[in-house]
A tleap script that builds the chain and sets N, CA, C and O, in Angstrom:
source leaprc.protein.ff14SB
mol = sequence {
  NMET ASP ARG ALA PRO THR ASP PRO GLY VAL
  THR ALA ALA GLU ASN ASP SER ALA PRO ALA
  PRO ASP ASP VAL ALA GLY ALA ILE ASP ARG
  VAL LEU GLU CYS GLU ARG ALA ALA GLN ALA
  ALA VAL ALA ASP CYS GLN ARG GLU CYS GLU
  ALA ALA LEU GLU ARG ALA ARG GLU GLU ARG
  ARG ARG ILE LEU GLU ARG ALA GLN THR ARG
  LEU ALA ALA LEU HIE ALA ARG ALA ALA ALA
  ALA LEU ALA GLN ARG ALA GLU GLU ILE ARG
  GLU ARG GLN ARG ARG ILE THR ALA GLN SER
  ALA GLU GLN LEU ALA ASP ALA ALA ARG ARG
  GLN ALA ALA LEU ALA ASP LEU ALA ALA ARG
  LEU THR ALA ALA GLU HIE ASP GLY ASP GLY
  CALA
}
set mol.1.N position { -36.280 -137.387 160.473 }
set mol.1.CA position { -35.448 -138.279 161.249 }
set mol.1.C position { -34.597 -139.075 160.291 }
set mol.1.O position { -35.104 -139.659 159.333 }
set mol.2.N position { -33.279 -139.102 160.552 }
set mol.2.CA position { -32.357 -139.800 159.667 }
set mol.2.C position { -32.337 -141.259 160.005 }
set mol.2.O position { -32.508 -141.663 161.156 }
set mol.3.N position { -32.121 -142.049 158.965 }
set mol.3.CA position { -32.062 -143.491 159.170 }
set mol.3.C position { -30.621 -143.905 159.414 }
set mol.3.O position { -29.677 -143.290 158.918 }
set mol.4.N position { -30.493 -144.912 160.153 }
set mol.4.CA position { -29.151 -145.427 160.421 }
set mol.4.C position { -28.651 -146.146 159.201 }
set mol.4.O position { -29.445 -146.737 158.470 }
set mol.5.N position { -27.352 -146.115 158.953 }
set mol.5.CA position { -26.842 -146.837 157.784 }
set mol.5.C position { -27.166 -148.312 157.914 }
set mol.5.O position { -27.195 -148.873 159.009 }
set mol.6.N position { -27.404 -148.908 156.792 }
set mol.6.CA position { -27.782 -150.317 156.810 }
set mol.6.C position { -26.568 -151.180 157.066 }
set mol.6.O position { -25.463 -150.891 156.606 }
set mol.7.N position { -26.794 -152.216 157.790 }
set mol.7.CA position { -25.746 -153.174 158.101 }
set mol.7.C position { -25.647 -154.135 156.941 }
set mol.7.O position { -26.658 -154.721 156.554 }
set mol.8.N position { -24.447 -154.327 156.358 }
set mol.8.CA position { -24.359 -155.199 155.190 }
set mol.8.C position { -24.732 -156.642 155.483 }
set mol.8.O position { -25.052 -157.367 154.542 }
set mol.9.N position { -24.714 -157.077 156.649 }
set mol.9.CA position { -25.047 -158.455 156.945 }
set mol.9.C position { -26.516 -158.661 157.244 }
set mol.9.O position { -26.936 -159.794 157.485 }
set mol.10.N position { -27.314 -157.603 157.238 }
set mol.10.CA position { -28.725 -157.697 157.598 }
set mol.10.C position { -29.546 -157.512 156.323 }
set mol.10.O position { -29.234 -156.657 155.494 }
set mol.11.N position { -30.592 -158.316 156.175 }
set mol.11.CA position { -31.454 -158.204 154.990 }
set mol.11.C position { -32.286 -156.924 155.074 }
set mol.11.O position { -32.431 -156.336 156.146 }
set mol.12.N position { -32.834 -156.495 153.921 }
set mol.12.CA position { -33.618 -155.261 153.872 }
set mol.12.C position { -34.870 -155.378 154.731 }
set mol.12.O position { -35.259 -154.406 155.380 }
set mol.13.N position { -35.516 -156.558 154.750 }
set mol.13.CA position { -36.723 -156.749 155.545 }
set mol.13.C position { -36.401 -156.601 157.025 }
set mol.13.O position { -37.205 -156.059 157.784 }
set mol.14.N position { -35.243 -157.074 157.438 }
set mol.14.CA position { -34.867 -156.967 158.841 }
set mol.14.C position { -34.480 -155.523 159.179 }
set mol.14.O position { -34.761 -155.049 160.280 }
set mol.15.N position { -33.842 -154.827 158.243 }
set mol.15.CA position { -33.369 -153.482 158.500 }
set mol.15.C position { -34.519 -152.468 158.446 }
set mol.15.O position { -34.503 -151.490 159.195 }
set mol.16.N position { -35.524 -152.682 157.569 }
set mol.16.CA position { -36.631 -151.727 157.378 }
set mol.16.C position { -37.909 -152.259 157.995 }
set mol.16.O position { -38.821 -152.648 157.266 }
set mol.17.N position { -38.001 -152.287 159.259 }
set mol.17.CA position { -39.213 -152.775 159.887 }
set mol.17.C position { -40.332 -151.751 159.785 }
set mol.17.O position { -41.499 -152.142 159.787 }
set mol.18.N position { -40.035 -150.459 159.697 }
set mol.18.CA position { -41.051 -149.423 159.554 }
set mol.18.C position { -40.579 -148.448 158.484 }
set mol.18.O position { -39.394 -148.119 158.425 }
set mol.19.N position { -41.501 -147.979 157.631 }
set mol.19.CA position { -41.083 -147.047 156.596 }
set mol.19.C position { -40.727 -145.695 157.223 }
set mol.19.O position { -41.200 -145.343 158.304 }
set mol.20.N position { -39.909 -144.976 156.532 }
set mol.20.CA position { -39.503 -143.657 157.002 }
set mol.20.C position { -40.672 -142.686 156.847 }
set mol.20.O position { -41.482 -142.853 155.935 }
set mol.21.N position { -40.779 -141.689 157.700 }
set mol.21.CA position { -41.878 -140.714 157.607 }
set mol.21.C position { -41.899 -140.001 156.257 }
set mol.21.O position { -42.979 -139.701 155.750 }
set mol.22.N position { -40.756 -139.726 155.669 }
set mol.22.CA position { -40.742 -139.072 154.354 }
set mol.22.C position { -41.373 -139.976 153.297 }
set mol.22.O position { -42.068 -139.496 152.402 }
set mol.23.N position { -41.131 -141.279 153.400 }
set mol.23.CA position { -41.728 -142.231 152.454 }
set mol.23.C position { -43.249 -142.267 152.614 }
set mol.23.O position { -43.980 -142.326 151.626 }
set mol.24.N position { -43.718 -142.233 153.860 }
set mol.24.CA position { -45.155 -142.257 154.132 }
set mol.24.C position { -45.799 -140.978 153.614 }
set mol.24.O position { -46.852 -141.028 152.979 }
set mol.25.N position { -45.185 -139.849 153.874 }
set mol.25.CA position { -45.728 -138.562 153.421 }
set mol.25.C position { -45.762 -138.517 151.895 }
set mol.25.O position { -46.722 -138.016 151.309 }
set mol.26.N position { -44.744 -139.024 151.267 }
set mol.26.CA position { -44.712 -139.049 149.796 }
set mol.26.C position { -45.806 -139.947 149.239 }
set mol.26.O position { -46.448 -139.619 148.241 }
set mol.27.N position { -46.013 -141.093 149.901 }
set mol.27.CA position { -47.059 -142.010 149.447 }
set mol.27.C position { -48.435 -141.369 149.609 }
set mol.27.O position { -49.284 -141.497 148.728 }
set mol.28.N position { -48.662 -140.682 150.724 }
set mol.28.CA position { -49.949 -140.006 150.951 }
set mol.28.C position { -50.130 -138.904 149.909 }
set mol.28.O position { -51.217 -138.739 149.355 }
set mol.29.N position { -49.068 -138.157 149.647 }
set mol.29.CA position { -49.157 -137.099 148.633 }
set mol.29.C position { -49.511 -137.685 147.265 }
set mol.29.O position { -50.323 -137.108 146.540 }
set mol.30.N position { -48.917 -138.813 146.907 }
set mol.30.CA position { -49.223 -139.454 145.622 }
set mol.30.C position { -50.675 -139.938 145.575 }
set mol.30.O position { -51.345 -139.807 144.550 }
set mol.31.N position { -51.158 -140.500 146.695 }
set mol.31.CA position { -52.549 -140.951 146.764 }
set mol.31.C position { -53.486 -139.759 146.626 }
set mol.31.O position { -54.469 -139.825 145.888 }
set mol.32.N position { -53.190 -138.669 147.332 }
set mol.32.CA position { -54.032 -137.475 147.248 }
set mol.32.C position { -54.009 -136.876 145.845 }
set mol.32.O position { -55.039 -136.426 145.343 }
set mol.33.N position { -52.849 -136.871 145.218 }
set mol.33.CA position { -52.751 -136.359 143.843 }
set mol.33.C position { -53.568 -137.232 142.894 }
set mol.33.O position { -54.244 -136.712 142.007 }
set mol.34.N position { -53.513 -138.533 143.067 }
set mol.34.CA position { -54.322 -139.442 142.245 }
set mol.34.C position { -55.805 -139.202 142.484 }
set mol.34.O position { -56.606 -139.240 141.551 }
set mol.35.N position { -56.164 -138.955 143.733 }
set mol.35.CA position { -57.572 -138.694 144.053 }
set mol.35.C position { -58.031 -137.388 143.398 }
set mol.35.O position { -59.127 -137.321 142.841 }
set mol.36.N position { -57.179 -136.340 143.467 }
set mol.36.CA position { -57.534 -135.071 142.812 }
set mol.36.C position { -57.665 -135.260 141.304 }
set mol.36.O position { -58.566 -134.694 140.685 }
set mol.37.N position { -56.788 -136.038 140.718 }
set mol.37.CA position { -56.845 -136.292 139.278 }
set mol.37.C position { -58.117 -137.064 138.922 }
set mol.37.O position { -58.758 -136.783 137.910 }
set mol.38.N position { -58.473 -138.032 139.758 }
set mol.38.CA position { -59.700 -138.803 139.514 }
set mol.38.C position { -60.929 -137.905 139.643 }
set mol.38.O position { -61.856 -138.002 138.839 }
set mol.39.N position { -60.940 -137.032 140.653 }
set mol.39.CA position { -62.068 -136.113 140.818 }
set mol.39.C position { -62.164 -135.160 139.623 }
set mol.39.O position { -63.260 -134.863 139.147 }
set mol.40.N position { -61.031 -134.691 139.148 }
set mol.40.CA position { -61.024 -133.798 137.994 }
set mol.40.C position { -61.540 -134.540 136.752 }
set mol.40.O position { -62.293 -133.986 135.952 }
set mol.41.N position { -61.121 -135.797 136.609 }
set mol.41.CA position { -61.592 -136.593 135.473 }
set mol.41.C position { -63.095 -136.830 135.553 }
set mol.41.O position { -63.791 -136.774 134.539 }
set mol.42.N position { -63.595 -137.094 136.753 }
set mol.42.CA position { -65.036 -137.291 136.932 }
set mol.42.C position { -65.780 -135.997 136.614 }
set mol.42.O position { -66.823 -136.026 135.959 }
set mol.43.N position { -65.254 -134.866 137.071 }
set mol.43.CA position { -65.891 -133.570 136.800 }
set mol.43.C position { -65.884 -133.286 135.292 }
set mol.43.O position { -66.877 -132.805 134.747 }
set mol.44.N position { -64.769 -133.582 134.624 }
set mol.44.CA position { -64.710 -133.401 133.159 }
set mol.44.C position { -65.741 -134.279 132.471 }
set mol.44.O position { -66.426 -133.846 131.544 }
set mol.45.N position { -65.840 -135.492 132.928 }
set mol.45.CA position { -66.808 -136.432 132.342 }
set mol.45.C position { -68.231 -135.923 132.551 }
set mol.45.O position { -69.058 -135.999 131.642 }
set mol.46.N position { -68.518 -135.409 133.737 }
set mol.46.CA position { -69.855 -134.871 134.008 }
set mol.46.C position { -70.158 -133.690 133.089 }
set mol.46.O position { -71.259 -133.584 132.547 }
set mol.47.N position { -69.165 -132.793 132.913 }
set mol.47.CA position { -69.371 -131.644 132.021 }
set mol.47.C position { -69.619 -132.115 130.588 }
set mol.47.O position { -70.501 -131.594 129.906 }
set mol.48.N position { -68.853 -133.085 130.140 }
set mol.48.CA position { -69.032 -133.612 128.783 }
set mol.48.C position { -70.411 -134.251 128.633 }
set mol.48.O position { -71.068 -134.082 127.605 }
set mol.49.N position { -70.844 -134.975 129.645 }
set mol.49.CA position { -72.171 -135.603 129.591 }
set mol.49.C position { -73.273 -134.549 129.570 }
set mol.49.O position { -74.240 -134.674 128.818 }
set mol.50.N position { -73.131 -133.522 130.388 }
set mol.50.CA position { -74.135 -132.454 130.405 }
set mol.50.C position { -74.167 -131.725 129.068 }
set mol.50.O position { -75.240 -131.374 128.578 }
set mol.51.N position { -72.999 -131.496 128.474 }
set mol.51.CA position { -72.944 -130.839 127.166 }
set mol.51.C position { -73.583 -131.731 126.096 }
set mol.51.O position { -74.323 -131.243 125.242 }
set mol.52.N position { -73.301 -133.027 126.143 }
set mol.52.CA position { -73.901 -133.958 125.180 }
set mol.52.C position { -75.421 -134.018 125.365 }
set mol.52.O position { -76.169 -134.088 124.390 }
set mol.53.N position { -75.857 -133.991 126.598 }
set mol.53.CA position { -77.291 -134.014 126.876 }
set mol.53.C position { -77.957 -132.741 126.361 }
set mol.53.O position { -79.051 -132.801 125.801 }
set mol.54.N position { -77.317 -131.604 126.541 }
set mol.54.CA position { -77.876 -130.346 126.040 }
set mol.54.C position { -77.910 -130.347 124.507 }
set mol.54.O position { -78.875 -129.868 123.911 }
set mol.55.N position { -76.872 -130.879 123.873 }
set mol.55.CA position { -76.886 -130.980 122.400 }
set mol.55.C position { -78.028 -131.885 121.946 }
set mol.55.O position { -78.687 -131.595 120.948 }
set mol.56.N position { -78.264 -132.963 122.660 }
set mol.56.CA position { -79.358 -133.868 122.312 }
set mol.56.C position { -80.703 -133.172 122.481 }
set mol.56.O position { -81.607 -133.355 121.666 }
set mol.57.N position { -80.835 -132.380 123.527 }
set mol.57.CA position { -82.089 -131.633 123.737 }
set mol.57.C position { -82.308 -130.617 122.616 }
set mol.57.O position { -83.421 -130.464 122.113 }
set mol.58.N position { -81.239 -129.932 122.235 }
set mol.58.CA position { -81.349 -128.966 121.141 }
set mol.58.C position { -81.741 -129.657 119.841 }
set mol.58.O position { -82.571 -129.151 119.087 }
set mol.59.N position { -81.147 -130.803 119.586 }
set mol.59.CA position { -81.482 -131.568 118.377 }
set mol.59.C position { -82.944 -132.009 118.427 }
set mol.59.O position { -83.646 -131.956 117.417 }
set mol.60.N position { -83.395 -132.439 119.588 }
set mol.60.CA position { -84.793 -132.827 119.746 }
set mol.60.C position { -85.714 -131.650 119.441 }
set mol.60.O position { -86.727 -131.802 118.758 }
set mol.61.N position { -85.345 -130.459 119.963 }
set mol.61.CA position { -86.158 -129.263 119.699 }
set mol.61.C position { -86.182 -128.938 118.203 }
set mol.61.O position { -87.234 -128.609 117.656 }
set mol.62.N position { -85.027 -129.030 117.546 }
set mol.62.CA position { -84.979 -128.757 116.100 }
set mol.62.C position { -85.830 -129.754 115.327 }
set mol.62.O position { -86.551 -129.376 114.404 }
set mol.63.N position { -85.746 -131.014 115.700 }
set mol.63.CA position { -86.549 -132.038 115.018 }
set mol.63.C position { -88.032 -131.775 115.237 }
set mol.63.O position { -88.827 -131.871 114.301 }
set mol.64.N position { -88.404 -131.447 116.457 }
set mol.64.CA position { -89.806 -131.164 116.773 }
set mol.64.C position { -90.306 -129.948 115.998 }
set mol.64.O position { -91.407 -129.973 115.449 }
set mol.65.N position { -89.502 -128.885 115.952 }
set mol.65.CA position { -89.901 -127.692 115.206 }
set mol.65.C position { -90.057 -128.006 113.724 }
set mol.65.O position { -91.014 -127.563 113.089 }
set mol.66.N position { -89.119 -128.771 113.173 }
set mol.66.CA position { -89.184 -129.143 111.756 }
set mol.66.C position { -90.422 -130.000 111.487 }
set mol.66.O position { -91.099 -129.815 110.476 }
set mol.67.N position { -90.712 -130.924 112.380 }
set mol.67.CA position { -91.897 -131.776 112.217 }
set mol.67.C position { -93.176 -130.945 112.297 }
set mol.67.O position { -94.111 -131.160 111.526 }
set mol.68.N position { -93.211 -130.001 113.226 }
set mol.68.CA position { -94.396 -129.147 113.354 }
set mol.68.C position { -94.585 -128.277 112.115 }
set mol.68.O position { -95.709 -128.073 111.656 }
set mol.69.N position { -93.478 -127.767 111.580 }
set mol.69.CA position { -93.555 -126.956 110.364 }
set mol.69.C position { -94.074 -127.794 109.202 }
set mol.69.O position { -94.946 -127.362 108.448 }
set mol.70.N position { -93.531 -128.986 109.070 }
set mol.70.CA position { -93.979 -129.871 107.992 }
set mol.70.C position { -95.442 -130.255 108.162 }
set mol.70.O position { -96.201 -130.291 107.194 }
set mol.71.N position { -95.826 -130.537 109.390 }
set mol.71.CA position { -97.216 -130.912 109.663 }
set mol.71.C position { -98.163 -129.759 109.347 }
set mol.71.O position { -99.234 -129.967 108.777 }
set mol.72.N position { -97.767 -128.552 109.714 }
set mol.72.CA position { -98.609 -127.385 109.422 }
set mol.72.C position { -98.747 -127.192 107.913 }
set mol.72.O position { -99.833 -126.886 107.421 }
set mol.73.N position { -97.644 -127.372 107.177 }
set mol.73.CA position { -97.703 -127.233 105.719 }
set mol.73.C position { -98.583 -128.319 105.110 }
set mol.73.O position { -99.376 -128.051 104.208 }
set mol.74.N position { -98.440 -129.537 105.606 }
set mol.74.CA position { -99.260 -130.642 105.116 }
set mol.74.C position { -100.736 -130.373 105.409 }
set mol.74.O position { -101.592 -130.598 104.555 }
set mol.75.N position { -101.027 -129.896 106.604 }
set mol.75.CA position { -102.406 -129.590 106.981 }
set mol.75.C position { -102.969 -128.489 106.089 }
set mol.75.O position { -104.118 -128.567 105.656 }
set mol.76.N position { -102.164 -127.465 105.812 }
set mol.76.CA position { -102.626 -126.362 104.968 }
set mol.76.C position { -102.916 -126.861 103.551 }
set mol.76.O position { -103.922 -126.485 102.949 }
set mol.77.N position { -102.026 -127.712 103.022 }
set mol.77.CA position { -102.256 -128.258 101.672 }
set mol.77.C position { -103.509 -129.121 101.647 }
set mol.77.O position { -104.294 -129.044 100.701 }
set mol.78.N position { -103.705 -129.936 102.667 }
set mol.78.CA position { -104.892 -130.793 102.718 }
set mol.78.C position { -106.159 -129.955 102.839 }
set mol.78.O position { -107.166 -130.253 102.197 }
set mol.79.N position { -106.112 -128.914 103.656 }
set mol.79.CA position { -107.281 -128.047 103.819 }
set mol.79.C position { -107.602 -127.330 102.510 }
set mol.79.O position { -108.770 -127.186 102.148 }
set mol.80.N position { -106.564 -126.878 101.800 }
set mol.80.CA position { -106.789 -126.202 100.518 }
set mol.80.C position { -107.373 -127.170 99.491 }
set mol.80.O position { -108.290 -126.815 98.751 }
set mol.81.N position { -106.840 -128.396 99.448 }
set mol.81.CA position { -107.369 -129.392 98.516 }
set mol.81.C position { -108.816 -129.738 98.861 }
set mol.81.O position { -109.651 -129.880 97.968 }
set mol.82.N position { -109.108 -129.873 100.132 }
set mol.82.CA position { -110.468 -130.173 100.568 }
set mol.82.C position { -111.422 -129.029 100.206 }
set mol.82.O position { -112.534 -129.263 99.734 }
set mol.83.N position { -110.975 -127.796 100.434 }
set mol.83.CA position { -111.813 -126.641 100.098 }
set mol.83.C position { -112.069 -126.575 98.592 }
set mol.83.O position { -113.177 -126.270 98.151 }
set mol.84.N position { -111.027 -126.866 97.814 }
set mol.84.CA position { -111.191 -126.855 96.360 }
set mol.84.C position { -112.166 -127.940 95.924 }
set mol.84.O position { -113.037 -127.692 95.090 }
set mol.85.N position { -112.030 -129.126 96.475 }
set mol.85.CA position { -112.924 -130.238 96.116 }
set mol.85.C position { -114.362 -129.914 96.538 }
set mol.85.O position { -115.301 -130.199 95.796 }
set mol.86.N position { -114.537 -129.328 97.709 }
set mol.86.CA position { -115.877 -128.951 98.179 }
set mol.86.C position { -116.491 -127.917 97.241 }
set mol.86.O position { -117.682 -127.980 96.936 }
set mol.87.N position { -115.685 -126.971 96.787 }
set mol.87.CA position { -116.195 -125.966 95.858 }
set mol.87.C position { -116.581 -126.611 94.523 }
set mol.87.O position { -117.588 -126.238 93.921 }
set mol.88.N position { -115.787 -127.570 94.064 }
set mol.88.CA position { -116.132 -128.283 92.826 }
set mol.88.C position { -117.460 -129.021 92.976 }
set mol.88.O position { -118.284 -129.020 92.061 }
set mol.89.N position { -117.659 -129.641 94.117 }
set mol.89.CA position { -118.915 -130.373 94.363 }
set mol.89.C position { -120.086 -129.397 94.413 }
set mol.89.O position { -121.142 -129.654 93.834 }
set mol.90.N position { -119.892 -128.271 95.112 }
set mol.90.CA position { -120.976 -127.269 95.166 }
set mol.90.C position { -121.302 -126.739 93.767 }
set mol.90.O position { -122.472 -126.554 93.432 }
set mol.91.N position { -120.283 -126.498 92.959 }
set mol.91.CA position { -120.505 -126.008 91.595 }
set mol.91.C position { -121.245 -127.057 90.764 }
set mol.91.O position { -122.150 -126.717 90.002 }
set mol.92.N position { -120.873 -128.302 90.904 }
set mol.92.CA position { -121.558 -129.376 90.184 }
set mol.92.C position { -123.018 -129.447 90.620 }
set mol.92.O position { -123.922 -129.602 89.798 }
set mol.93.N position { -123.226 -129.332 91.920 }
set mol.93.CA position { -124.593 -129.365 92.448 }
set mol.93.C position { -125.408 -128.184 91.895 }
set mol.93.O position { -126.576 -128.352 91.545 }
set mol.94.N position { -124.799 -126.997 91.818 }
set mol.94.CA position { -125.503 -125.838 91.250 }
set mol.94.C position { -125.874 -126.077 89.791 }
set mol.94.O position { -126.976 -125.734 89.361 }
set mol.95.N position { -124.947 -126.669 89.028 }
set mol.95.CA position { -125.238 -126.954 87.614 }
set mol.95.C position { -126.373 -127.958 87.473 }
set mol.95.O position { -127.271 -127.776 86.652 }
set mol.96.N position { -126.331 -129.016 88.272 }
set mol.96.CA position { -127.383 -130.040 88.211 }
set mol.96.C position { -128.727 -129.436 88.607 }
set mol.96.O position { -129.744 -129.698 87.965 }
set mol.97.N position { -128.726 -128.628 89.663 }
set mol.97.CA position { -129.960 -127.977 90.108 }
set mol.97.C position { -130.493 -127.052 89.021 }
set mol.97.O position { -131.693 -127.023 88.747 }
set mol.98.N position { -129.596 -126.305 88.413 }
set mol.98.CA position { -130.027 -125.396 87.341 }
set mol.98.C position { -130.585 -126.184 86.162 }
set mol.98.O position { -131.603 -125.795 85.589 }
set mol.99.N position { -129.939 -127.276 85.795 }
set mol.99.CA position { -130.429 -128.101 84.682 }
set mol.99.C position { -131.791 -128.700 85.020 }
set mol.99.O position { -132.698 -128.728 84.189 }
set mol.100.N position { -131.913 -129.177 86.252 }
set mol.100.CA position { -133.194 -129.766 86.659 }
set mol.100.C position { -134.300 -128.710 86.651 }
set mol.100.O position { -135.411 -128.968 86.188 }
set mol.101.N position { -133.990 -127.535 87.161 }
set mol.101.CA position { -134.984 -126.462 87.170 }
set mol.101.C position { -135.366 -126.077 85.749 }
set mol.101.O position { -136.533 -125.820 85.452 }
set mol.102.N position { -134.373 -126.041 84.882 }
set mol.102.CA position { -134.623 -125.699 83.473 }
set mol.102.C position { -135.507 -126.760 82.825 }
set mol.102.O position { -136.444 -126.445 82.091 }
set mol.103.N position { -135.193 -128.012 83.108 }
set mol.103.CA position { -135.982 -129.096 82.519 }
set mol.103.C position { -137.407 -129.094 83.062 }
set mol.103.O position { -138.357 -129.315 82.312 }
set mol.104.N position { -137.559 -128.849 84.351 }
set mol.104.CA position { -138.897 -128.846 84.940 }
set mol.104.C position { -139.707 -127.616 84.526 }
set mol.104.O position { -140.938 -127.648 84.542 }
set mol.105.N position { -139.031 -126.551 84.162 }
set mol.105.CA position { -139.737 -125.342 83.737 }
set mol.105.C position { -140.408 -125.545 82.385 }
set mol.105.O position { -141.392 -124.873 82.078 }
set mol.106.N position { -139.903 -126.440 81.595 }
set mol.106.CA position { -140.480 -126.721 80.277 }
set mol.106.C position { -141.633 -127.701 80.477 }
set mol.106.O position { -141.417 -128.867 80.808 }
set mol.107.N position { -142.855 -127.222 80.275 }
set mol.107.CA position { -144.055 -128.029 80.522 }
set mol.107.C position { -144.085 -129.273 79.652 }
set mol.107.O position { -144.494 -130.335 80.121 }
set mol.108.N position { -143.670 -129.172 78.418 }
set mol.108.CA position { -143.698 -130.322 77.512 }
set mol.108.C position { -142.708 -131.384 77.983 }
set mol.108.O position { -143.019 -132.575 77.951 }
set mol.109.N position { -141.554 -130.980 78.407 }
set mol.109.CA position { -140.550 -131.946 78.906 }
set mol.109.C position { -141.032 -132.583 80.191 }
set mol.109.O position { -140.849 -133.781 80.408 }
set mol.110.N position { -141.652 -131.774 81.047 }
set mol.110.CA position { -142.166 -132.306 82.299 }
set mol.110.C position { -143.235 -133.356 82.007 }
set mol.110.O position { -143.247 -134.411 82.642 }
set mol.111.N position { -144.124 -133.090 81.067 }
set mol.111.CA position { -145.176 -134.051 80.703 }
set mol.111.C position { -144.552 -135.310 80.122 }
set mol.111.O position { -144.989 -136.415 80.443 }
set mol.112.N position { -143.550 -135.167 79.282 }
set mol.112.CA position { -142.889 -136.325 78.673 }
set mol.112.C position { -142.209 -137.164 79.757 }
set mol.112.O position { -142.267 -138.393 79.711 }
set mol.113.N position { -141.565 -136.513 80.732 }
set mol.113.CA position { -140.896 -137.240 81.817 }
set mol.113.C position { -141.904 -137.989 82.660 }
set mol.113.O position { -141.655 -139.132 83.041 }
set mol.114.N position { -143.041 -137.374 82.963 }
set mol.114.CA position { -144.074 -138.039 83.753 }
set mol.114.C position { -144.667 -139.220 82.982 }
set mol.114.O position { -144.935 -140.271 83.565 }
set mol.115.N position { -144.870 -139.051 81.684 }
set mol.115.CA position { -145.406 -140.147 80.867 }
set mol.115.C position { -144.409 -141.295 80.809 }
set mol.115.O position { -144.792 -142.462 80.894 }
set mol.116.N position { -143.149 -140.966 80.667 }
set mol.116.CA position { -142.099 -142.000 80.629 }
set mol.116.C position { -142.046 -142.743 81.956 }
set mol.116.O position { -141.920 -143.967 81.979 }
set mol.117.N position { -142.141 -142.016 83.049 }
set mol.117.CA position { -142.117 -142.638 84.374 }
set mol.117.C position { -143.334 -143.540 84.556 }
set mol.117.O position { -143.209 -144.662 85.049 }
set mol.118.N position { -144.485 -143.065 84.170 }
set mol.118.CA position { -145.699 -143.864 84.298 }
set mol.118.C position { -145.602 -145.124 83.457 }
set mol.118.O position { -146.036 -146.192 83.890 }
set mol.119.N position { -145.044 -145.015 82.273 }
set mol.119.CA position { -144.906 -146.184 81.398 }
set mol.119.C position { -143.975 -147.215 82.027 }
set mol.119.O position { -144.252 -148.414 81.992 }
set mol.120.N position { -142.878 -146.747 82.599 }
set mol.120.CA position { -141.935 -147.686 83.226 }
set mol.120.C position { -142.566 -148.346 84.448 }
set mol.120.O position { -142.358 -149.538 84.679 }
set mol.121.N position { -143.318 -147.608 85.217 }
set mol.121.CA position { -143.939 -148.179 86.412 }
set mol.121.C position { -145.022 -149.199 86.047 }
set mol.121.O position { -145.133 -150.254 86.671 }
set mol.122.N position { -145.793 -148.875 85.055 }
set mol.122.CA position { -146.847 -149.824 84.666 }
set mol.122.C position { -146.272 -151.028 83.956 }
set mol.122.O position { -146.814 -152.127 84.079 }
set mol.123.N position { -145.201 -150.857 83.224 }
set mol.123.CA position { -144.557 -151.993 82.562 }
set mol.123.C position { -143.980 -152.929 83.614 }
set mol.123.O position { -144.028 -154.147 83.447 }
set mol.124.N position { -143.450 -152.395 84.660 }
set mol.124.CA position { -142.896 -153.191 85.732 }
set mol.124.C position { -143.988 -153.989 86.436 }
set mol.124.O position { -143.764 -155.127 86.848 }
set mol.125.N position { -145.182 -153.385 86.574 }
set mol.125.CA position { -146.304 -154.092 87.207 }
set mol.125.C position { -146.765 -155.249 86.324 }
set mol.125.O position { -147.059 -156.332 86.828 }
set mol.126.N position { -146.831 -155.028 85.007 }
set mol.126.CA position { -147.277 -156.075 84.099 }
set mol.126.C position { -146.249 -157.198 84.008 }
set mol.126.O position { -146.606 -158.371 83.903 }
set mol.127.N position { -144.986 -156.833 84.049 }
set mol.127.CA position { -143.928 -157.858 84.016 }
set mol.127.C position { -143.998 -158.704 85.255 }
set mol.127.O position { -143.765 -159.911 85.182 }
set mol.128.N position { -144.305 -158.128 86.376 }
set mol.128.CA position { -144.362 -158.867 87.632 }
set mol.128.C position { -145.572 -159.786 87.678 }
set mol.128.O position { -145.505 -160.822 88.340 }
set mol.129.N position { -146.702 -159.456 86.996 }
set mol.129.CA position { -147.918 -160.277 87.012 }
set mol.129.C position { -147.729 -161.545 86.187 }
set mol.129.O position { -148.237 -162.606 86.552 }
set mol.130.N position { -147.006 -161.441 85.089 }
set mol.130.CA position { -146.876 -162.573 84.186 }
set mol.130.C position { -145.862 -163.590 84.653 }
set mol.130.O position { -145.769 -164.657 84.047 }
set mol.131.N position { -145.127 -163.335 85.653 }
set mol.131.CA position { -144.060 -164.237 86.082 }
set mol.131.C position { -144.554 -165.364 86.902 }
set mol.131.O position { -143.766 -166.205 87.334 }
savepdb mol mol.pdb
quit
């Protein structure tokens, strides 16, 4: 619908009491275009957030795998050190047992050890009586 020419003596507010249909349609089109652009921006933002979240999950998995690998290596080293120390203790115990058996097998040494023990025990009794 065409608009009538404006009267030079009439103000714009008086002449334009209602907007033209083309102006309204253009305004609606601009609003709809802005809405589509906003929806596209929101969708882009969602995709970026999902991608960032997936990267964070992947990083978490890598960190967890690295920590588990390190922990397993640490556990293996500790177990090996413990096994080595246990073997050293067992070997020391075998040597002490062998030395003790060797010493006890010698009758003269066994008699000397018993005499020494008896002397220390009786000396302790005499020391306690005189106090």
